VEXVEXNU-694482 format. One record per residue (C-alpha): x, y, z; residue number from 0; residue in three letters. Coordinates in nm, 2 decimals. Layout:
VEXVEXNU-694482
<X->X&Y->Y&Z->Z&nr->NUM&rest->ALA> .
...
***
This chain:
VEXVEXNU-694482
<X->0.00&Y->0.00&Z->0.00&nr->0&rest->UNK> .
<X->0.28&Y->0.24&Z->0.08&nr->1&rest->UNK> .
<X->0.44&Y->0.16&Z->-0.26&nr->2&rest->UNK> .
<X->0.11&Y->0.26&Z->-0.43&nr->3&rest->UNK> .
<X->0.09&Y->0.59&Z->-0.25&nr->4&rest->UNK> .
<X->0.45&Y->0.67&Z->-0.33&nr->5&rest->UNK> .
<X->0.39&Y->0.58&Z->-0.69&nr->6&rest->UNK> .
<X->0.08&Y->0.80&Z->-0.72&nr->7&rest->UNK> .
<X->0.26&Y->1.10&Z->-0.57&nr->8&rest->UNK> .
<X->0.57&Y->1.05&Z->-0.79&nr->9&rest->UNK> .
<X->0.34&Y->1.03&Z->-1.10&nr->10&rest->UNK> .
<X->0.17&Y->1.36&Z->-1.00&nr->11&rest->UNK> .
<X->0.50&Y->1.54&Z->-0.96&nr->12&rest->UNK> .
<X->0.64&Y->1.40&Z->-1.28&nr->13&rest->UNK> .
<X->0.34&Y->1.51&Z->-1.48&nr->14&rest->UNK> .
<X->0.35&Y->1.85&Z->-1.32&nr->15&rest->UNK> .
<X->0.72&Y->1.90&Z->-1.40&nr->16&rest->UNK> .
<X->0.64&Y->1.85&Z->-1.77&nr->17&rest->UNK> .
<X->0.46&Y->2.18&Z->-1.77&nr->18&rest->UNK> .
<X->0.71&Y->2.38&Z->-1.56&nr->19&rest->UNK> .
<X->0.96&Y->2.60&Z->-1.75&nr->20&rest->UNK> .
<X->1.32&Y->2.52&Z->-1.68&nr->21&rest->UNK> .
<X->1.37&Y->2.89&Z->-1.60&nr->22&rest->UNK> .
<X->1.21&Y->2.85&Z->-1.26&nr->23&rest->UNK> .
<X->1.35&Y->3.18&Z->-1.14&nr->24&rest->UNK> .
<X->1.12&Y->3.37&Z->-1.39&nr->25&rest->UNK> .
<X->0.78&Y->3.46&Z->-1.26&nr->26&rest->UNK> .
<X->0.49&Y->3.30&Z->-1.45&nr->27&rest->UNK> .
<X->0.21&Y->3.49&Z->-1.28&nr->28&rest->UNK> .
<X->-0.06&Y->3.57&Z->-1.53&nr->29&rest->UNK> .
<X->0.07&Y->3.33&Z->-1.80&nr->30&rest->UNK> .
<X->-0.21&Y->3.07&Z->-1.79&nr->31&rest->UNK> .
<X->-0.55&Y->3.07&Z->-1.95&nr->32&rest->UNK> .
<X->-0.89&Y->2.97&Z->-1.80&nr->33&rest->UNK> .
<X->-0.80&Y->3.13&Z->-1.46&nr->34&rest->UNK> .
<X->-1.15&Y->3.06&Z->-1.34&nr->35&rest->UNK> .
<X->-1.04&Y->2.70&Z->-1.27&nr->36&rest->UNK> .
<X->-0.83&Y->2.84&Z->-0.98&nr->37&rest->UNK> .
<X->-1.14&Y->2.97&Z->-0.80&nr->38&rest->UNK> .
<X->-1.25&Y->2.74&Z->-0.52&nr->39&rest->UNK> .
<X->-1.59&Y->2.57&Z->-0.57&nr->40&rest->UNK> .
<X->-1.84&Y->2.53&Z->-0.29&nr->41&rest->UNK> .
<X->-1.88&Y->2.71&Z->0.04&nr->42&rest->UNK> .
<X->-1.76&Y->2.42&Z->0.25&nr->43&rest->UNK> .
<X->-1.42&Y->2.42&Z->0.09&nr->44&rest->UNK> .
<X->-1.40&Y->2.80&Z->0.08&nr->45&rest->UNK> .
<X->-1.48&Y->2.83&Z->0.45&nr->46&rest->UNK> .
<X->-1.21&Y->2.58&Z->0.53&nr->47&rest->UNK> .
<X->-0.95&Y->2.80&Z->0.36&nr->48&rest->UNK> .
<X->-0.96&Y->2.56&Z->0.05&nr->49&rest->UNK> .
<X->-0.76&Y->2.30&Z->0.26&nr->50&rest->UNK> .
<X->-0.98&Y->2.04&Z->0.11&nr->51&rest->UNK> .
<X->-0.80&Y->1.78&Z->-0.10&nr->52&rest->UNK> .
<X->-0.80&Y->1.52&Z->0.18&nr->53&rest->UNK> .
<X->-1.15&Y->1.62&Z->0.32&nr->54&rest->UNK> .
<X->-1.33&Y->1.62&Z->-0.01&nr->55&rest->UNK> .
<X->-1.63&Y->1.38&Z->-0.02&nr->56&rest->UNK> .
<X->-1.98&Y->1.38&Z->-0.16&nr->57&rest->UNK> .
<X->-2.06&Y->1.54&Z->-0.50&nr->58&rest->UNK> .
<X->-1.82&Y->1.84&Z->-0.47&nr->59&rest->UNK> .
<X->-1.53&Y->1.61&Z->-0.46&nr->60&rest->UNK> .
<X->-1.55&Y->1.61&Z->-0.84&nr->61&rest->UNK> .
<X->-1.40&Y->1.97&Z->-0.83&nr->62&rest->UNK> .
<X->-1.13&Y->1.90&Z->-0.57&nr->63&rest->UNK> .
<X->-1.03&Y->1.54&Z->-0.56&nr->64&rest->UNK> .
<X->-1.22&Y->1.28&Z->-0.77&nr->65&rest->UNK> .
<X->-1.10&Y->1.01&Z->-0.53&nr->66&rest->UNK> .
<X->-1.35&Y->1.15&Z->-0.28&nr->67&rest->UNK> .
<X->-1.63&Y->1.00&Z->-0.49&nr->68&rest->UNK> .
<X->-1.51&Y->0.65&Z->-0.43&nr->69&rest->UNK> .
<X->-1.69&Y->0.60&Z->-0.10&nr->70&rest->UNK> .
<X->-1.99&Y->0.81&Z->-0.17&nr->71&rest->UNK> .
<X->-2.33&Y->0.67&Z->-0.08&nr->72&rest->UNK> .
<X->-2.66&Y->0.71&Z->-0.27&nr->73&rest->UNK> .
<X->-2.74&Y->0.98&Z->-0.53&nr->74&rest->UNK> .
<X->-2.66&Y->1.34&Z->-0.46&nr->75&rest->UNK> .
<X->-2.73&Y->1.67&Z->-0.64&nr->76&rest->UNK> .
<X->-2.55&Y->1.99&Z->-0.54&nr->77&rest->UNK> .
<X->-2.55&Y->2.35&Z->-0.67&nr->78&rest->UNK> .
<X->-2.36&Y->2.65&Z->-0.55&nr->79&rest->UNK> .
<X->-2.34&Y->3.02&Z->-0.64&nr->80&rest->UNK> .
<X->-2.04&Y->3.25&Z->-0.55&nr->81&rest->UNK> .
<X->-2.05&Y->3.63&Z->-0.57&nr->82&rest->UNK> .
<X->-1.69&Y->3.67&Z->-0.68&nr->83&rest->UNK> .
<X->-1.48&Y->3.99&Z->-0.70&nr->84&rest->UNK> .
<X->-1.54&Y->4.26&Z->-0.97&nr->85&rest->UNK> .
<X->-1.90&Y->4.17&Z->-1.01&nr->86&rest->UNK> .
<X->-1.81&Y->3.82&Z->-1.14&nr->87&rest->UNK> .
<X->-2.04&Y->3.53&Z->-1.06&nr->88&rest->UNK> .
<X->-1.93&Y->3.16&Z->-1.03&nr->89&rest->UNK> .
<X->-2.20&Y->2.90&Z->-1.06&nr->90&rest->UNK> .
<X->-2.15&Y->2.53&Z->-1.03&nr->91&rest->UNK> .
<X->-2.37&Y->2.21&Z->-1.03&nr->92&rest->UNK> .
<X->-2.29&Y->1.84&Z->-0.99&nr->93&rest->UNK> .
<X->-2.49&Y->1.52&Z->-1.00&nr->94&rest->UNK> .
<X->-2.32&Y->1.22&Z->-0.85&nr->95&rest->UNK> .
<X->-2.43&Y->0.86&Z->-0.77&nr->96&rest->UNK> .
<X->-2.27&Y->0.55&Z->-0.61&nr->97&rest->UNK> .
<X->-2.23&Y->0.25&Z->-0.83&nr->98&rest->UNK> .
<X->-2.35&Y->-0.10&Z->-0.74&nr->99&rest->UNK> .
<X->-2.01&Y->-0.25&Z->-0.81&nr->100&rest->UNK> .
<X->-1.84&Y->0.01&Z->-0.59&nr->101&rest->UNK> .
<X->-1.72&Y->0.36&Z->-0.64&nr->102&rest->UNK> .
<X->-1.91&Y->0.66&Z->-0.78&nr->103&rest->UNK> .
<X->-1.94&Y->0.88&Z->-1.08&nr->104&rest->UNK> .
<X->-2.03&Y->1.25&Z->-1.12&nr->105&rest->UNK> .
<X->-2.12&Y->1.50&Z->-1.39&nr->106&rest->UNK> .
<X->-2.02&Y->1.85&Z->-1.31&nr->107&rest->UNK> .
<X->-2.06&Y->2.20&Z->-1.46&nr->108&rest->UNK> .
<X->-1.87&Y->2.51&Z->-1.35&nr->109&rest->UNK> .
<X->-1.92&Y->2.86&Z->-1.51&nr->110&rest->UNK> .
<X->-1.79&Y->3.21&Z->-1.46&nr->111&rest->UNK> .
<X->-2.00&Y->3.50&Z->-1.59&nr->112&rest->UNK> .
<X->-1.99&Y->3.87&Z->-1.61&nr->113&rest->UNK> .
<X->-2.23&Y->4.14&Z->-1.73&nr->114&rest->UNK> .
<X->-2.17&Y->4.29&Z->-2.08&nr->115&rest->UNK> .
<X->-1.97&Y->4.61&Z->-2.08&nr->116&rest->UNK> .
<X->-1.96&Y->4.89&Z->-2.35&nr->117&rest->UNK> .
<X->-1.68&Y->4.86&Z->-2.60&nr->118&rest->UNK> .
<X->-1.43&Y->5.15&Z->-2.61&nr->119&rest->UNK> .
<X->-1.17&Y->5.22&Z->-2.87&nr->120&rest->UNK> .
<X->-0.91&Y->5.48&Z->-2.94&nr->121&rest->UNK> .
<X->-1.15&Y->5.66&Z->-3.17&nr->122&rest->UNK> .
<X->-1.44&Y->5.61&Z->-2.93&nr->123&rest->UNK> .
<X->-1.30&Y->5.63&Z->-2.58&nr->124&rest->UNK> .
<X->-1.65&Y->5.69&Z->-2.43&nr->125&rest->UNK> .
<X->-1.80&Y->5.38&Z->-2.61&nr->126&rest->UNK> .
<X->-1.89&Y->5.30&Z->-2.96&nr->127&rest->UNK> .
<X->-2.25&Y->5.19&Z->-2.88&nr->128&rest->UNK> .
<X->-2.17&Y->4.81&Z->-2.88&nr->129&rest->UNK> .
<X->-2.14&Y->4.58&Z->-2.59&nr->130&rest->UNK> .
<X->-1.92&Y->4.27&Z->-2.52&nr->131&rest->UNK> .
<X->-1.89&Y->4.02&Z->-2.24&nr->132&rest->UNK> .
<X->-1.68&Y->3.72&Z->-2.13&nr->133&rest->UNK> .
<X->-1.77&Y->3.38&Z->-1.99&nr->134&rest->UNK> .
<X->-1.60&Y->3.05&Z->-1.90&nr->135&rest->UNK> .
<X->-1.75&Y->2.70&Z->-1.89&nr->136&rest->UNK> .
<X->-1.61&Y->2.37&Z->-1.76&nr->137&rest->UNK> .
<X->-1.79&Y->2.03&Z->-1.81&nr->138&rest->UNK> .
<X->-1.65&Y->1.73&Z->-1.62&nr->139&rest->UNK> .
<X->-1.71&Y->1.36&Z->-1.59&nr->140&rest->UNK> .
<X->-1.56&Y->1.20&Z->-1.28&nr->141&rest->UNK> .
<X->-1.51&Y->0.85&Z->-1.15&nr->142&rest->UNK> .
<X->-1.37&Y->0.73&Z->-0.82&nr->143&rest->UNK> .
<X->-1.32&Y->0.38&Z->-0.70&nr->144&rest->UNK> .
<X->-1.16&Y->0.21&Z->-0.40&nr->145&rest->UNK> .
<X->-0.86&Y->-0.02&Z->-0.48&nr->146&rest->UNK> .
<X->-0.84&Y->-0.15&Z->-0.12&nr->147&rest->UNK> .
<X->-1.02&Y->-0.08&Z->0.20&nr->148&rest->UNK> .
<X->-0.78&Y->0.21&Z->0.27&nr->149&rest->UNK> .
<X->-0.68&Y->0.34&Z->-0.07&nr->150&rest->UNK> .
<X->-0.91&Y->0.52&Z->-0.33&nr->151&rest->UNK> .
<X->-0.83&Y->0.66&Z->-0.67&nr->152&rest->UNK> .
<X->-1.02&Y->0.89&Z->-0.90&nr->153&rest->UNK> .
<X->-1.01&Y->1.07&Z->-1.23&nr->154&rest->UNK> .
<X->-1.20&Y->1.36&Z->-1.40&nr->155&rest->UNK> .
<X->-1.21&Y->1.42&Z->-1.77&nr->156&rest->UNK> .
<X->-1.30&Y->1.78&Z->-1.85&nr->157&rest->UNK> .
<X->-1.37&Y->2.02&Z->-2.14&nr->158&rest->UNK> .
<X->-1.30&Y->2.39&Z->-2.10&nr->159&rest->UNK> .
<X->-1.44&Y->2.67&Z->-2.31&nr->160&rest->UNK> .
<X->-1.37&Y->3.05&Z->-2.28&nr->161&rest->UNK> .
<X->-1.52&Y->3.33&Z->-2.47&nr->162&rest->UNK> .
<X->-1.42&Y->3.70&Z->-2.48&nr->163&rest->UNK> .
<X->-1.63&Y->3.93&Z->-2.70&nr->164&rest->UNK> .
<X->-1.62&Y->3.75&Z->-3.04&nr->165&rest->UNK> .
<X->-1.31&Y->3.53&Z->-2.96&nr->166&rest->UNK> .
<X->-1.32&Y->3.19&Z->-2.81&nr->167&rest->UNK> .
<X->-1.09&Y->2.90&Z->-2.71&nr->168&rest->UNK> .
<X->-1.13&Y->2.55&Z->-2.58&nr->169&rest->UNK> .
<X->-0.92&Y->2.28&Z->-2.42&nr->170&rest->UNK> .
<X->-0.94&Y->1.94&Z->-2.26&nr->171&rest->UNK> .
<X->-0.78&Y->1.83&Z->-1.94&nr->172&rest->UNK> .
<X->-0.78&Y->1.56&Z->-1.67&nr->173&rest->UNK> .
<X->-0.76&Y->1.56&Z->-1.29&nr->174&rest->UNK> .
<X->-0.63&Y->1.26&Z->-1.10&nr->175&rest->UNK> .
<X->-0.65&Y->1.21&Z->-0.73&nr->176&rest->UNK> .
<X->-0.59&Y->0.96&Z->-0.45&nr->177&rest->UNK> .
<X->-0.71&Y->0.92&Z->-0.09&nr->178&rest->UNK> .
<X->-0.53&Y->0.71&Z->0.18&nr->179&rest->UNK> .
<X->-0.74&Y->0.64&Z->0.49&nr->180&rest->UNK> .
<X->-0.57&Y->0.41&Z->0.74&nr->181&rest->UNK> .
<X->-0.86&Y->0.45&Z->0.99&nr->182&rest->UNK> .
<X->-0.68&Y->0.61&Z->1.28&nr->183&rest->UNK> .
<X->-0.87&Y->0.92&Z->1.41&nr->184&rest->UNK> .
<X->-1.03&Y->0.97&Z->1.07&nr->185&rest->UNK> .
<X->-0.69&Y->1.04&Z->0.92&nr->186&rest->UNK> .
<X->-0.69&Y->1.10&Z->0.54&nr->187&rest->UNK> .
<X->-0.40&Y->1.18&Z->0.32&nr->188&rest->UNK> .
<X->-0.51&Y->1.32&Z->-0.02&nr->189&rest->UNK> .
<X->-0.33&Y->1.41&Z->-0.34&nr->190&rest->UNK> .
<X->-0.46&Y->1.56&Z->-0.66&nr->191&rest->UNK> .
<X->-0.32&Y->1.68&Z->-0.99&nr->192&rest->UNK> .
<X->-0.56&Y->1.92&Z->-1.16&nr->193&rest->UNK> .
<X->-0.60&Y->2.08&Z->-1.50&nr->194&rest->UNK> .
<X->-0.33&Y->1.88&Z->-1.68&nr->195&rest->UNK> .
<X->-0.42&Y->1.92&Z->-2.04&nr->196&rest->UNK> .
<X->-0.40&Y->2.09&Z->-2.38&nr->197&rest->UNK> .
<X->-0.32&Y->2.46&Z->-2.44&nr->198&rest->UNK> .
<X->-0.58&Y->2.73&Z->-2.53&nr->199&rest->UNK> .
<X->-0.56&Y->2.98&Z->-2.82&nr->200&rest->UNK> .
<X->-0.82&Y->3.25&Z->-2.88&nr->201&rest->UNK> .
<X->-0.97&Y->3.28&Z->-3.23&nr->202&rest->UNK> .
<X->-1.26&Y->3.48&Z->-3.38&nr->203&rest->UNK> .
<X->-1.37&Y->3.74&Z->-3.62&nr->204&rest->UNK> .
<X->-1.23&Y->4.03&Z->-3.43&nr->205&rest->UNK> .
<X->-0.88&Y->3.91&Z->-3.53&nr->206&rest->UNK> .
<X->-0.95&Y->4.00&Z->-3.89&nr->207&rest->UNK> .
<X->-0.76&Y->4.31&Z->-4.00&nr->208&rest->UNK> .
<X->-0.64&Y->4.51&Z->-4.30&nr->209&rest->UNK> .
<X->-0.27&Y->4.56&Z->-4.36&nr->210&rest->UNK> .
<X->-0.08&Y->4.75&Z->-4.62&nr->211&rest->UNK> .
<X->0.20&Y->4.50&Z->-4.71&nr->212&rest->UNK> .
<X->0.42&Y->4.77&Z->-4.87&nr->213&rest->UNK> .
<X->0.30&Y->5.14&Z->-4.87&nr->214&rest->UNK> .
<X->0.56&Y->5.21&Z->-5.14&nr->215&rest->UNK> .
<X->0.36&Y->5.00&Z->-5.39&nr->216&rest->UNK> .
<X->0.07&Y->5.23&Z->-5.37&nr->217&rest->UNK> .
<X->-0.20&Y->4.96&Z->-5.35&nr->218&rest->UNK> .
<X->-0.55&Y->5.09&Z->-5.36&nr->219&rest->UNK> .
<X->-0.68&Y->4.87&Z->-5.08&nr->220&rest->UNK> .
<X->-0.49&Y->4.72&Z->-4.79&nr->221&rest->UNK> .
<X->-0.47&Y->4.34&Z->-4.80&nr->222&rest->UNK> .
<X->-0.68&Y->4.12&Z->-4.59&nr->223&rest->UNK> .
<X->-0.49&Y->3.99&Z->-4.29&nr->224&rest->UNK> .
<X->-0.54&Y->3.82&Z->-3.96&nr->225&rest->UNK> .
<X->-0.39&Y->3.88&Z->-3.62&nr->226&rest->UNK> .
<X->-0.21&Y->3.58&Z->-3.47&nr->227&rest->UNK> .
<X->-0.26&Y->3.48&Z->-3.11&nr->228&rest->UNK> .
<X->-0.05&Y->3.24&Z->-2.91&nr->229&rest->UNK> .
<X->-0.11&Y->2.92&Z->-2.71&nr->230&rest->UNK> .
<X->-0.15&Y->2.94&Z->-2.33&nr->231&rest->UNK> .
<X->-0.12&Y->2.66&Z->-2.07&nr->232&rest->UNK> .
<X->-0.39&Y->2.57&Z->-1.83&nr->233&rest->UNK> .
<X->-0.33&Y->2.65&Z->-1.46&nr->234&rest->UNK> .
<X->-0.20&Y->2.30&Z->-1.36&nr->235&rest->UNK> .
<X->-0.18&Y->2.25&Z->-0.98&nr->236&rest->UNK> .
<X->-0.05&Y->1.97&Z->-0.75&nr->237&rest->UNK> .
<X->-0.20&Y->1.94&Z->-0.40&nr->238&rest->UNK> .
<X->-0.10&Y->1.73&Z->-0.11&nr->239&rest->UNK> .
<X->-0.31&Y->1.74&Z->0.20&nr->240&rest->UNK> .
<X->-0.41&Y->1.59&Z->0.53&nr->241&rest->UNK> .
<X->-0.73&Y->1.57&Z->0.74&nr->242&rest->UNK> .
<X->-0.74&Y->1.45&Z->1.10&nr->243&rest->UNK> .
<X->-1.00&Y->1.44&Z->1.37&nr->244&rest->UNK> .
<X->-0.83&Y->1.63&Z->1.66&nr->245&rest->UNK> .
<X->-1.12&Y->1.57&Z->1.90&nr->246&rest->UNK> .
<X->-1.42&Y->1.34&Z->1.86&nr->247&rest->UNK> .
<X->-1.71&Y->1.21&Z->2.07&nr->248&rest->UNK> .
<X->-2.06&Y->1.07&Z->2.00&nr->249&rest->UNK> .
<X->-2.20&Y->1.42&Z->1.93&nr->250&rest->UNK> .
<X->-1.89&Y->1.63&Z->1.85&nr->251&rest->UNK> .
<X->-1.61&Y->1.61&Z->1.59&nr->252&rest->UNK> .
<X->-1.33&Y->1.86&Z->1.53&nr->253&rest->UNK> .
<X->-1.15&Y->1.81&Z->1.21&nr->254&rest->UNK> .
<X->-0.83&Y->1.99&Z->1.11&nr->255&rest->UNK> .
<X->-0.70&Y->2.01&Z->0.75&nr->256&rest->UNK> .
<X->-0.39&Y->2.13&Z->0.58&nr->257&rest->UNK> .
<X->-0.29&Y->2.15&Z->0.21&nr->258&rest->UNK> .
<X->0.04&Y->2.23&Z->0.03&nr->259&rest->UNK> .
<X->0.00&Y->2.36&Z->-0.32&nr->260&rest->UNK> .
<X->0.24&Y->2.38&Z->-0.61&nr->261&rest->UNK> .
<X->0.12&Y->2.55&Z->-0.93&nr->262&rest->UNK> .
<X->0.27&Y->2.62&Z->-1.27&nr->263&rest->UNK> .
<X->0.19&Y->2.99&Z->-1.26&nr->264&rest->UNK> .
<X->0.26&Y->3.10&Z->-0.91&nr->265&rest->UNK> .
<X->0.46&Y->3.04&Z->-0.59&nr->266&rest->UNK> .
<X->0.40&Y->2.76&Z->-0.35&nr->267&rest->UNK> .
<X->0.12&Y->2.81&Z->-0.10&nr->268&rest->UNK> .
<X->-0.04&Y->2.65&Z->0.20&nr->269&rest->UNK> .
<X->-0.40&Y->2.63&Z->0.32&nr->270&rest->UNK> .
<X->-0.52&Y->2.55&Z->0.67&nr->271&rest->UNK> .
<X->-0.88&Y->2.46&Z->0.76&nr->272&rest->UNK> .
<X->-1.10&Y->2.35&Z->1.05&nr->273&rest->UNK> .
<X->-1.45&Y->2.20&Z->1.07&nr->274&rest->UNK> .
<X->-1.65&Y->2.14&Z->1.39&nr->275&rest->UNK> .
<X->-1.96&Y->1.91&Z->1.36&nr->276&rest->UNK> .
<X->-2.24&Y->1.92&Z->1.62&nr->277&rest->UNK> .
<X->-2.47&Y->1.65&Z->1.47&nr->278&rest->UNK> .
<X->-2.65&Y->1.82&Z->1.18&nr->279&rest->UNK> .
<X->-2.48&Y->2.15&Z->1.23&nr->280&rest->UNK> .
<X->-2.12&Y->2.24&Z->1.11&nr->281&rest->UNK> .
<X->-1.90&Y->2.54&Z->1.17&nr->282&rest->UNK> .
<X->-1.59&Y->2.60&Z->0.96&nr->283&rest->UNK> .
<X->-1.29&Y->2.84&Z->0.94&nr->284&rest->UNK> .
<X->-0.97&Y->2.86&Z->0.75&nr->285&rest->UNK> .
<X->-0.72&Y->3.06&Z->0.57&nr->286&rest->UNK> .
<X->-0.43&Y->3.07&Z->0.31&nr->287&rest->UNK> .
<X->-0.06&Y->3.14&Z->0.35&nr->288&rest->UNK> .
<X->0.17&Y->3.31&Z->0.09&nr->289&rest->UNK> .
<X->-0.12&Y->3.47&Z->-0.11&nr->290&rest->UNK> .
<X->-0.11&Y->3.82&Z->-0.25&nr->291&rest->UNK> .
<X->-0.43&Y->3.90&Z->-0.05&nr->292&rest->UNK> .
<X->-0.52&Y->3.82&Z->0.31&nr->293&rest->UNK> .
<X->-0.75&Y->3.52&Z->0.29&nr->294&rest->UNK> .
<X->-0.96&Y->3.43&Z->0.59&nr->295&rest->UNK> .
<X->-1.28&Y->3.22&Z->0.55&nr->296&rest->UNK> .
<X->-1.56&Y->3.12&Z->0.78&nr->297&rest->UNK> .
<X->-1.90&Y->2.97&Z->0.74&nr->298&rest->UNK> .
<X->-2.12&Y->2.67&Z->0.83&nr->299&rest->UNK> .
<X->-2.39&Y->2.44&Z->0.72&nr->300&rest->UNK> .
<X->-2.70&Y->2.26&Z->0.84&nr->301&rest->UNK> .
<X->-2.87&Y->1.94&Z->0.73&nr->302&rest->UNK> .
<X->-3.24&Y->1.87&Z->0.76&nr->303&rest->UNK> .
<X->-3.48&Y->1.59&Z->0.64&nr->304&rest->UNK> .
<X->-3.74&Y->1.76&Z->0.42&nr->305&rest->UNK> .
<X->-4.01&Y->1.54&Z->0.27&nr->306&rest->UNK> .
<X->-3.79&Y->1.23&Z->0.29&nr->307&rest->UNK> .
<X->-3.49&Y->1.41&Z->0.13&nr->308&rest->UNK> .
<X->-3.17&Y->1.50&Z->0.32&nr->309&rest->UNK> .
<X->-3.11&Y->1.87&Z->0.23&nr->310&rest->UNK> .
<X->-2.79&Y->2.05&Z->0.33&nr->311&rest->UNK> .
<X->-2.74&Y->2.42&Z->0.31&nr->312&rest->UNK> .
<X->-2.39&Y->2.56&Z->0.33&nr->313&rest->UNK> .
<X->-2.26&Y->2.91&Z->0.35&nr->314&rest->UNK> .
<X->-1.92&Y->3.07&Z->0.34&nr->315&rest->UNK> .
<X->-1.77&Y->3.42&Z->0.35&nr->316&rest->UNK> .
<X->-1.41&Y->3.49&Z->0.26&nr->317&rest->UNK> .
<X->-1.21&Y->3.81&Z->0.30&nr->318&rest->UNK> .
<X->-1.00&Y->3.90&Z->0.00&nr->319&rest->UNK> .
<X->-0.84&Y->4.23&Z->0.08&nr->320&rest->UNK> .
<X->-0.85&Y->4.47&Z->-0.09&nr->321&rest->UNK> .
<X->-1.14&Y->4.33&Z->-0.29&nr->322&rest->UNK> .
<X->-1.37&Y->4.29&Z->0.01&nr->323&rest->UNK> .
<X->-1.60&Y->4.00&Z->0.11&nr->324&rest->UNK> .
<X->-1.67&Y->3.70&Z->-0.12&nr->325&rest->UNK> .
<X->-1.98&Y->3.51&Z->-0.03&nr->326&rest->UNK> .
<X->-2.10&Y->3.16&Z->-0.15&nr->327&rest->UNK> .
<X->-2.40&Y->2.94&Z->-0.08&nr->328&rest->UNK> .
<X->-2.49&Y->2.59&Z->-0.19&nr->329&rest->UNK> .
<X->-2.77&Y->2.34&Z->-0.17&nr->330&rest->UNK> .
<X->-2.71&Y->1.96&Z->-0.16&nr->331&rest->UNK> .
<X->-3.00&Y->1.71&Z->-0.19&nr->332&rest->UNK> .
<X->-2.98&Y->1.34&Z->-0.13&nr->333&rest->UNK> .
<X->-3.31&Y->1.17&Z->-0.21&nr->334&rest->UNK> .
***
């Protein structure tokens, strides 16, 4: 079992290194596409400081660590909405179900949207009367399965689409993850490699242009031409985390979590989280280290039986100075 865990971690680091520039001293901040994939999904994870790779379970595991689907029970539907910075809105939904032969599958959707803004140009700095917007979409299919009673693996295949004004780009990627649960005090060790895939290149009619190849020739009309864009990597990330029940009794559980994160477009970071469970009520808090902004999250959740369905409502609020407060809410239903 130890050999399997070591092999999985080594594979993740090897795949990640394939996308890392050898000039590691050069900053790669802002050099990846589809940055919405870096936004945390779901208020539970956000409230716990996004220290979630080992604690991921239920349907939202599809976004964090697909191995968390391996021990899911029944069928679950979850949807969340996050009021992100700069009037951006992140919406996600996932449907997941356990399989008779073991393990679980999930279909997920994640979108980032903004309102249209008036187009300005050098000739029309106050607006030319037209409007343009931007949006991102991710569709994912996840599968998690136990290999032994203590080791679970999972994979997500995803399609990513971005649109800005009349330009668009698409890519495909995979996430892989593992969970090791020896059973002592709820200990879980999780690993995930996310957004490992193809590059993205914007293309669209706004790239059409007219160019005078040689003004000395005195051509009547400039020649038709097209602006060329370049390929951009996806924001690949490797996470290694731990979750442990610090205190537990029949009616009380205090779980602490910690993640270390290595990304291809930023410095290494660490997240710390905590969740206290009082039966059907949960309280959460957490934060991130080595971020540009101060990140502190808090929130909670409650589960109730409504008409025979188990319904969970979760809420999170995260401070992102100087941007202010980010809020997220989700609903999870298990028939």
